[in-house]
N, C-alpha and C positions, 0 to 999 in steps of 0.2 A: 435750749437753747441754741449749740450744738448748733441745729437741728433748722433753728429758722436763720442762723451764721450765713451756711448751707442756699437753700433757700433765696434768702439773698445777696446772695453772691451770684445765678447761678442768673438770679433778677438782670442782674447789676451789671452782672456780662453781656445782656440780648440792651439793657438799654445802651451802651461803652457803640455795641456796633450796629447800634441807629444811630449815633450821637458824641460819630469818634469825638467830637471836641468840649466833649464830657470833661473833669476834669475831674480830679480826686470828694474838692471841697461839694461832689454831688452824693457821695455812696454813701452806706452803708458805712461804713467802717467814722468816714467821717459825724455819722451821724451818731456811733453808739458813744461817739470820743461827748460827744457834748450831754446823754444819758450818763456818762460818768461824771458832767460836768452839772448836775443835775437842775439838765437842761430837755425840754419837751421835745421832742422832736417829731414831725410829723409825714406824710408822705402821699402824692395825688401821684397816681400811674396814669391820667385823664384817658384809662378802657384801650386805656394801648396804646394814643396817639401824642401823649410828651408826657413829661412825667418831673417833678418839682422834690426838693426834699428840702424841706422847713423846719424853721427852727424861733422856739418864744424861745427871745430875747426880755429875763425880765431886767430892769435897769432903774437908774433911782428915779430918773426922771422923766419913769413909766413904758408901758408895756407892749415891743414891734419883736413882727415878722420879722426874717432877716429870709432870703432867698440869695447866699450868694452864686453864685455861678448858673444859672436857673430860673428859671426853666427853662425846664429842654422843650424843644419843638419844632417843630416845621415852621419859624416865624412870618413866608412869607405864606399863610394861609390863613386869614385873617379872620373868620369865625372865630376855625381852629382859636383863637389866638387869645378872644375874647375872649370866650367860654374860659378861659383853663384863668382865669383875668379875674371872671365871678367868680369862684369857686375860690381862687386866693383871694379874694378879699372876703366873703361868707366867711371862710376857714378865720382871719382874722377877727369878722370882728368876735365872733365866737368864738375866740380865747380872751378877751377885749381886748384890743392891741387896740395903738394912739397910731400908727402904722405900721404900715409894709412899707419889708426897704431890700433893695432887688439892684445885680448887677449881671445880667443872661453875657453868655458869651457872643454878644458883638459888637463886631466891629463900629468904630463909628461915626458912619457914616452921616449925612443927612437924612437920608429915608430913615437908615434906621434911628434917629434923633427925635423923627418928627411920626416918627410911630409908633415911639413912651412917653407923646406928646397926648399925640393925641387917644392916650389908652385911658386920658386924666394926670398922670403917672411923670412929679417935675422932681427936677436936677436936687439930688442929700443931698447935705453940706460935707456931710464923711462920705474918703470912700468906703469899695468894704472885695475886698480881694483886692491885689492888680492890676491899674487901669492900663496903665500904659508900663510891658515889660519886652522882655532879647523871649523872641522864641527858637532857638536852633532846631534844626529838622536833622536826623541821625542818620539817613538811611548814605548821607555819601557817607563816600574812604574814611576812611582816619585820615589821613593825607592831603586833604580834599579838603576835613574840614579847621585841617592844620591853614592850611593854600585860604580858609574862606575868616582868618581869626588878619586881625589886627597885627602891622608885622611891630609890634612895642609887643602885644599877645603874644605873639609864634617865639618874640627871640627870651618873654620869663619862664614861659613855661619851657623851654631847650634852659635855658639855666637855674632852672628845676633840675633840671633831672643832673645836671653834671654837679650841680651838691650835694645831691645825696639824699634830697627831701621826700621821703617817705609819704606816703596813705594811704590807710589802713579804716574800716572802716565797720560798723556792730549797732545792740543795738541794748548791751546791757544795762544796765538799774542801773551801777554803778558809772556807765557811758556817757547815762541820761544827767544825771548828779553833773558829772564832770564840764561836759555842758553850758547847763541851767549857770553853775558859779563864775564861770567864763563868761560866758554870757554878760552875768552880771555888770561885767565891773569893762567889756566892750561897752555899755545902753552909756553908762556912765564914764568917756569917755566921748561916744560919739552922740547925749545926748535923744535916745531914747527910748519906751518905754521897750522890754522883753516879756514876753509870754512867761506865768509864773512854774515854778516845779509844778502845781501842780495838770497844769495841764500840759505842758511837757507827759510829766506819766500818763491821762490822760492819752494821748497825741501816740505812747509808746504801745501803753495794753489795749486802742480801742486799733491801731494800725499792722502792731506787726507785727512779722519783716518784711513790711510795706514800707514803714519809717527809721530808718539807717543813719548815721550819726557820719559823717567820714571825720577824722585829722592830719594832719599836715606836721608831720614833725621836722625834726634837723635828724640829719645820720648818727647823732646824738640821744636820741630822746626828747634836742625842747620840743614840746607841745609854740605850735608855731598857728594854725587854724581849724574851724571848726565849721559843717554845716548840714544843719536837718535837709539831710533828702527823703520824698516822701513818693510815692511812689501806683499810681493807678490810674486806671487804664489805656490808653500810648502814650502816657505821659508820665515822667518825675519833672518830681517841685525842689526849686532848688529853697523851699521856704523858711531857713533861717536862718543865722549866720552868728560869725561868733571869729574875734583870734586876740591873743597874747599882742607884747609892745614888739615880738616877736617878727607881726606880721609889715612892720612897718618896713627893715630895710631887707625880708626872706622873700620871697615869691614865691609861697604854701601858702594859700588863695588860689598861686591858679596851674599848681600844679591838680591843688582838691577840685577844682572845677573841670582839669580834662582830665583827670584817675576817670570822675565820678560818664562823664561827658560817654567814654568808655565804656566802662560798664552795663552807664544805657542801652545803649550800640549792643554795646551781646544780646546782654540780656532780651530787645527783640524790642524796644520804645523807639516810636519813631520822630518822638518828639523830647527837650526838652527846656524848659519852659522854667525860666535865672528870673521866674517872679518882680521885681517891682524897681521902672527904673523912675530919672526925675520927667515929670514934661516936661517942651522942651519954656526953652527963656524964662523956668526956676530955679533958681541959680541958690534961692532957701528951703527946697524941699525937700523933705527928711530923706531924701535917696540921692539929691543929688552926687552923698563923696561917692557912693556904687554908681552910682547910668558911665561911666568912662570906664570906670573897670565891666564891665558888666558889656558893654557894648563892643572892646578890642574884644569875643570873643565870635566876632560872629551873626547867625540869620538875619533877625527877620524886629527891626520895630514895630511893636506889632499895638495901637492904641483900642481897647473898646470900650460903652461907653461906659461913661461914669453912673456907680450908682443912682436909682431911681426912686423915691419915694410915692408912695400915691394912701392922702392922709383916710383914713380916716375919721380918726376925731381934732377934727381943724381946733379949741381950743387948746389941751393935751401937745399938739405939732407945733401951736406956736412958741410953746413955754418952752419944748423938745431943741425946737432953734436955735431956742441965744443961747446953751450949754452949750450946743456944739459946736458955731460960731467961737468963740467965745477959742474951745479944744484945740477943734482941729487952728486958731490964726498962733495960740502959745506949742502947739507941739509941729511949727512951720510942715502940713497936710497940704 
């Protein structure tokens, strides 16, 4: 098993070098996480001209194939793109899937959206990975990173320091369980569906030291805010968050993100993905409450193409569509 992991790691390093936009959702660690959760994972390297890690999802409404933040390839090579999608479609049929859901690492330009449409894909009713996000480049100095923040954000970061708020991190089982309990309470207050403890533990096992839970607390040791940071390739991701009631009046989350930025920078990561903001003009979106907070840290607002579906079984897909549209409305997605 260890040899397989080493081989996967070496192959993934080459892929990231060729496709620097890659993040952890196409990594071997993410594949192992899904296998720990009893999902089937299939990878294709397309003769060295592209890469796709595909996860077979067995939902009650029907089986489908999921490709988050992939496939990775040169999208300007139309014949290659068509070849890759033929293989993806064949894989879906072989696995008896009713559709394929993908969200490539492509910016939401008219040309990219047209390309997906010409490939026979249709816009998905649900999102897959963070489509609207903030990405902060970490090659600037700490002084420049602070200067790029909104004035109020910079004030809160400095206030956290004056208040003696400290930020630590780790990835022990105890800390993951603590995070799960606090996030469950956060979810009740804010109305979102948190990951299960089983999923968090699978992430911990699969990503190892690359998954760290950051904790901001008062000088007296009272917990304020938590963040699950997953790192892979050139990127660190603010993947999950949680907070206590203290976060309403203390700048714990500000201190936490600033410490993550500094740590990622010192470890050589090139960018920090804050993982999800509300699309423009959607005040009821589930990310609306955190959008002002996240955009205050500077960086670039990035809009990726939305998730798209490649329909394999039209009858099965129409049934799925009804269920997902109702779920989207209920969850304010």
